[in-house]
N, C-alpha and C positions, 0 to 999 in steps of 0.2 A: 680668423683672416688677416683683420688686421684695413684692408683693399678691396675693390671690387671693381673686376673685369666685365669688360663690358660680357510520402505518404506509399505505403506500396501498393502496386495492383490488385485489381482482386484478381482472387484465386491465389496469390504469392502468401505464403507463409515463411514469416522467416526474422531474425533481428532487425529491430529500425530504430534509426537516431536520429532526428529531426537537426537540420543542423540549426545553427545557432548564426543570423543572418547579422554585423557590425558595422557593413561597407562594402568598402571597394577597397581594392586591392590589384596588384596584378603575379597574374601565374605566370610563371615563363618557358615557352615549348619554343627551341629558337632553331627546329628542324636537325636538318643530321653534324651541325654543329656547333650545340646543343651540351652544355655540362650537365650530365646526373639531373635531379630530381627536380622538380617543380615547386617552387613553397611562395606562400602567399607572408604579407606580415601586419602583424596588429597592430593594435593601435598605438601611436607613440607618447611615451610617458613623459612629464620636464624627469629630470634631475635630481628638483627640489634645493631648498634653500642654503642645504648643506654646501654642496655644486656651485650653482650658480649666482654670481653675486647683483647689484640694483646698475652695470653696467657691461660690458661684452665680454661672453667670453666661448672660448670654443675650442677647436683642434683637441681632441677626445682620444687618450691613448692609453687602451687598459694592457694590464699582466696578464699571460696566460692563462693566470689563474682564475682571472674573475677577481681578485683583490685590490687592485691598485686600479687606479685610474690617473693618468694627467692632464692636465687640459692649464690654458692660458686665460690669465685675464687681464686686463687694460685699467686694472684699479682706480688709476689714476684721473680715469674719464675715454682717452682716446691717445696716448702718447707712447710709452710708456710699458711692453708688457708683461705680465706677471707669469710665469710658472708655477702651477699650487701641484697638488697632489691631496685625492679622496682617497681614502681604505673603507676595508667595512673586515668582519667575520665573515661571511658566507653569500655565495654569492644570493644565495636568499636575505639578505640581512640588508638589511636602506644604506646608502655611501654615509660615513660620517663627515664632519667638517672638512672641508679642502683648506689646508695648510701652502705654506710658499715653502717653493725647496731652500730656501731658503738661498743665503752665496753660495754658489757651482757653477756650472760652465750652464748647464742649461735653462738659467734663471731667468735668462731674459729670452727665450727663445719664445716660436711660434709655432704653432705643426706639427706637434712632436711625433716619432712612431718609433716605437719596442721593434727589434730583435723581437725573433724565434727564443734565443735563451739569454733576453733580458739584459745580454749584457755587454746593449750597444744600442746608442737611441740617438738621431736621425732628426733634426729638427734645423727651421728656418732662422737666419738674423741677419741683424744687417750689422755684427757688429763690426767692429774695423777689423783691417783681413783682409774682408772677400775678397772677389774679383767684379764685383757690378753695384747692384743694388742688394737686394734679400740672395742671400746663398743658401749653400743647404751645408750645415755641418754637423760630424759624428765625434759623438763623447763613449768614453768605453771603461769598463770595470773589471777588474778582477774576476771577481765574484759578486752577488746580489747585494753579499754583504760588506763590499767594498764599497770606496767613493768614488764618483764620476771621474776619472781623466778628463784633463784640460782635454777642449773642443779641438776637431780635426776639420779643414774646409775640405770639403770633396774635392773641392784643384779644379783648374779648368776645363777642363775635357765629359764634367759633369754642368758645375756653373760659369756662367756667361754677364756678360755688363749688362746684363735684363737680372728682372727677378724672375727669383727658382724658386718657389717654394711647396709644400704640403708634398711631404717625398713618405714613399710605400715602400716596406723592405719586404721579399717576398721571404716563403719561409725556409727556404735552404739558404737565403744570404744572399742569391747570384742575380739576381734584378734588383733592380730599383725604381723605380717610375717617382715623378711630377711633373709638377704643371711652371709653365715657362712663358713666359710673354719675348721672346728672343726672333728675329727674325731665323724664317727657314719653318716658318709650317703654316698649318690648312687656315688659321684665323688669327684674332687678336689675342687670343693663350692657348698655347697646350700641351697636351701630354705626350712626356716624351719618357726615355730608359734608358736606364746605361746598364751593361749587363758585365758579367767577370767569370773567370772559369773556376776559379776558388774565391773561397774566405779570402785566403790571404793572400789573392792576386790583385794590382789595385782596376780600381771601375775605368770601363774601355768610353770611348767616345758616346755622347747621347748621341738617340736618335730617337725626331718623330715617329710617332703612333700610324698617322699618314690618315688621311680621311676615312679612314675605316673606323677612327675611334675620333677621329675629330671635324668639330663643324668651325662655319666664318665665324664662328662667335668665340664664345670661350666656351674652355675645359677644360678643369683643373682637379687637385686638392683628390689623386686617385688613388685607393685601399682596389690591392691586390689579397684575394682570400689566402687562407691558409693552404690550402691545396689549388694553387695560383694557375685556375679555369676561371674565374668570373674577377672584373675589373669593376668596380665603381667609383662613375667618376659624378664630379659635381659641373653643371654646363648650366647655360641661359639659351642655349638653343633651342630654336620651333620644337612643337609639340610639348611643348611643355605645359602644367598646371603653374608655374607663378613664374617668382623674377628668378630664380637657380631652381633648380629639382635633381635630384639626382637620382643616375642612370647606370644600370649594371651591361654591359658584354659580356659575353662566353665563348671557350673554345674549347674544343675537345678532349686535346693532349696541351702539352705543356711545347709540344714542335708544332700544330696548328697555329692557323691565322684566326684572330679575334673576329665575331662578328660585330655587324654594329650594334651598337648601343641601343638597350630599350629603357624608357620610361618606369619607371616602378610603379607610379600611382600613385593613389592617393590610398589608405587612410596615410601613406608615407610622406608624400608631396602631397601638397594644397598651394594655394596664392601666396602661402606667403614665401619664404627666399631657402631651401632646404639646402645645406652640403657639407663641408669635411668629414662625408662618413668613413665609417674604422669597422672592418667587421671583426666580433670577438672571437678570439682562438676555437671558441667549437661552435661557431658559426647558427648560434641558437639567438642572438642579438646583435642589429645595426643598431652602434652610436651616431651621434651628427649634429648637426649646430643649425637652427636659425639664423641663418643673414642675411642682412641687409632689410628685411621685411619681417618682424617678426611675428611668429605664432601666436595664434590667443592660447593664454593661459600659463604663461611666459611669468618668468619674473621681475630683467632683466632688460635691456637693448637688445640682446641677444647670448641664447642660453643653448646649454647643452641637454639635446635628448636620447629619449632609446627604448627601439623597436622590435620587437620578440618577432622570431623569423619563424614560420609556422610551415609544418608540410601539406603539399594537396590530401587530402584525404578520398572523398568522393570522387572515383576514380572516375565515373561514368556517368556523374552528371546529375541524376536524379533527386538530388536533394536529401542524403540518407548516405549512410555508412553502417554497410551490415553482408550479407554473407554473397549476394550479385556481387563487390570492391575484393572479395576476399577468390570467388573463383576469378574474376578477373586477373589475379596479382596470380593464382596460381598458372595460367594459361599467359601468363610474359613468366616461368620461373627460369631460373639458370642466364634469363637475357641481359642485358643492357637497358633496359626499358625506363624511362624517365620520367614515367606517370605512375607507375606501379616501385621505384628504387628510393623509401624514404626514409632507409633506416640504413647506416644512424640518421637520425633526424639532425639538422633537417634536407639535408641534402646528397645524402643518401654516396653509395661505394660502387658506382659503376657495374653491380650487376642486383639479379632482385632473387635474395633467398632467405632463410630465417630470420636474418634481421630487420629484412619488411615485414614479414608475419607479425614479429612480434613488433614493430613499430604500432604497424596497423591495430591489436587487439588492445591498442592501449584506447584505440578511441571507438571502440564497442560498446563502452559501457557509460561513453560519459558524451554530454553532450559538446559540442566541438564548430571552429569555425572556418566558417569557406568562403573566406571575402572574396574572391574571384567573380562569386555571384554577382552579375553588376544589374541585372533586370528579373524579376522572375513575375507570370502576369498566373499566379495559381487558376481565373476562371471560377471560385468560388461563390461568386456574388448570388443573389438571390434576385434581386432587382434594381435598377435603375442602369445607368449609360456611362457609371466608371467601374473600368476595370483594375481593381489595385495590384501596385506594382510592390511583393514583397521583401525586396531588395535595394535597391534604387530609389525610390520614392515617385519612382514617373509613371503615375498611374496614366491611363489607356480610358481613351473615348472612344465611344460606341457610337457607328453612324449609317444609321438605318433601324431596320424595328427584328435584331434577332431574339434567340429567346436563351433565359439562364436556364440547366438544366442541373439543380443543384445536386441531383443524384445518381448522373445516367452519365460520369465521367468517368475517362480513366482513371482517375484519383480525386476521389471526393468527387465536384460539382465538376464542369465544361459548360462553354458556348456554343449552340448553337447558331449557325449562322445557316441564310437561307439563300445565299445567289444574287442578295443585291445588299445589303450590310457585311461593315467590316470595322475594324475597331484600327485607332490612329493615337501612337503618344509621341512623343521630342524623341532624338538620334538618344542613344544610347552609349554609340561608338559608332568609329568608322573601322569600314571592313582593313581597311590600308594599316593603321594602327599599332595593329602584331599578332598573337594569334588570338581565337578566340572561337565559340562556339553555340553556337541554335539549336536547342532543344526544344520535342516538340511531342506532341499526342496529336492523335486526327484517327478519327468515323468516320468513311461518307469520301464527300468531294468526286470531282470526277476528270479526265485528262484537260491538260490547260488550266486549272484551278490552282490558285498560289497561297499559300500559306502563311508565307512570312517572308517581307521584301520592302525595301527601303526607296522612299517619295525621293526621282532624282538620281535615282541609282541603279543596284542591281537587286531582282527576282531571287531571293536566299533558299525557301524549298519551294517545290514544284510537284506537283502530277504533268511528266512530259504530256505533252499536244497531242504525241500521238499513240501512245500508251498506256499512260497514266502509272507509270513508273516514277521512283524516284530522282529528282531531278535540280540542280543549282546553276544558277545563271552566274554566282560571284567571280568574275574573272576579273587577268588583269586591264589593264586600263587599256583602251583603244579598242587595235583591232588582234591586239596578240593573245591574244585566248580564247575561250568558249567554256558554253554551259558543259558541267558532266553529268553525265546519265546516269545512270543504275538501269539493272534487268527487274527491280523488285518492284510491282507492282502496290500502289498504297491506296485506290480507288475502291477496292472489292470489297466494302460497307465494314471491314472489320478495324478493329483499334489495332494500329501502327505506335509505336513510335520510332518516330523519323530524328534525324540531325545531319546536319552539317559542322564540318570541322576547319578550321585549315591550322597549321602550326608554324607557322609565319616560313613556309615550305613545300606544306605536303598540301593538299588538299581531299579531302574523302568526306560520301556521302553515307550515313549508316539507316537499319530500318529489323529492329526490333531486336539490337543490341550484333546485327549480324556488318561487318566491313559490306558495304553493298558496289559501294567504286573508290579511284580516288588516282590523284598524277602527283602529277610537281605543278607547285605553281609559287614564284619563288615572290611573288608581290599583289597585291590587291588593287581594284582601284579607290580611289580615295570618295568616298560620302558622308553627309552629315548630316542628310536628309530626316525627314522624318517620319518612323517605322509605322509601316504597315502590316497587320496583322489580318489574312482572311481575305488579302487581294493584293492583282500588280503593282505594280509602282505607278504602273500612269492608269490604272484606274481602269483599264480598258472595258467592258461589258464581255461575261465568256470567263474570266478570271476570278471572278470574286466564289469563294468558296462554299461548298453546300454541302451543311456536315458539320460533327462537334470536331472541337478544338480546345484540347485541356492542357495544363503545367509547361504553359513557353516558358524557356529562360535562355538565356543570354548570359555567356563565361566569356572572363579574360583570359583565357587557354583554349587546349583543346584535349578534349574531356575524351573516354569510350565509353559509349556508348552504349 
């Protein structure tokens, strides 16, 4: 960049595969405006010393076949950039030593972006002949074997007297997104777009994407996905994990408005600075740089990294990939369902069909990753006052004198509460932060008793005080919304799997895999209070649970229990 802007249920027999829990990431379900499948990120990997130097390296750009990588490096310390290129024999092979592209029109550019046909390359530069500070330029070539022609400035309709940089060209070549600190935006640095009717036409007047995408602070270095339905941006807006984070916005079609950007979360984003996203043509890898504050394990001042993009395949959030997930997929057959539309991986194609079934089958015989699981209390302990969190390391502490029942759970053991005890743990998320789900097994309870709540916030899962039916009080801020009540009784002394999910737009309650109630709720009240299992948010007498609670899970996505 060169600068900084501001287990199976008893009695069920079927294939079972336990999830390998590797940390936290974000699975996306943005309601009606979302685009295709939910996905997560695997652990980012440094591109290594063949690509990264001891100084600043950034602006990754990868060819369509995944075998050529362009980047810029400030090899002289911090002054003039050098464009380098690394190659590899196949996408399974490591990158070979990056070398300077030598004297060429792009040899001193930054933040490069190839067109889909790889015959045009866009970049930003302070070279003479521009309209302001850094401008966006383009070099072209007749074929892949021809040299790059002299660069052409994109002109005053795109560039300004300010700094314009970080261009990303759509696959059809008709949209060009970039960042700029020019006047007329929402913040000190915004994302803009310029369009044209055909690839032979000149670019039109650049348009600010507005407050739907931009914030009052830095938003820039966008990356438009190959299907044109996702826009990745670098931003240091509030709600992130570090100095800069990578966020994504979605739209249902190219004619629809962009939804609000969502933070991609850990393990992609950290307390370091993550920026300059570049999505591979097959959608399976996100390349990025660590800018301003480097990530641990790097080589130089700033490095290039890559993270695999993985489909979410545990549809019902039970910690397994098995026949139940196959049944859920068949129930969505022929529909545009973003949960089950996982094929071609990772983003799907808008319809649930045999491609998705084949993609799911790949995970039925091997361990899979579900980083959207941010907390999981299995309740399998046999003694002590600690309930271990197997996903996020957020162990809970028992208050009172409940009993561990190691052989009486819906899945292995369970915690038996006596109406005077509860379990508490640090907050794992705020309900306002994006799509999420809370799933638990319960046996017993009485009307008015609470299963999961948040101190200072809402009662997430509870039995209605009148009938003992599943209810949630998760709602909008203030008096804008109310509780959601179902007709499904959960206090009859039998095991029930209960859940509340929110996809950013729809609030749903499930009992034993059946949708019990739903409504529209486009926002939820913010709260970061401690989590409480087995009592109300205010610990009022009469709300303490009496019975067994087992396998409590919290996901950063809307599951289908």
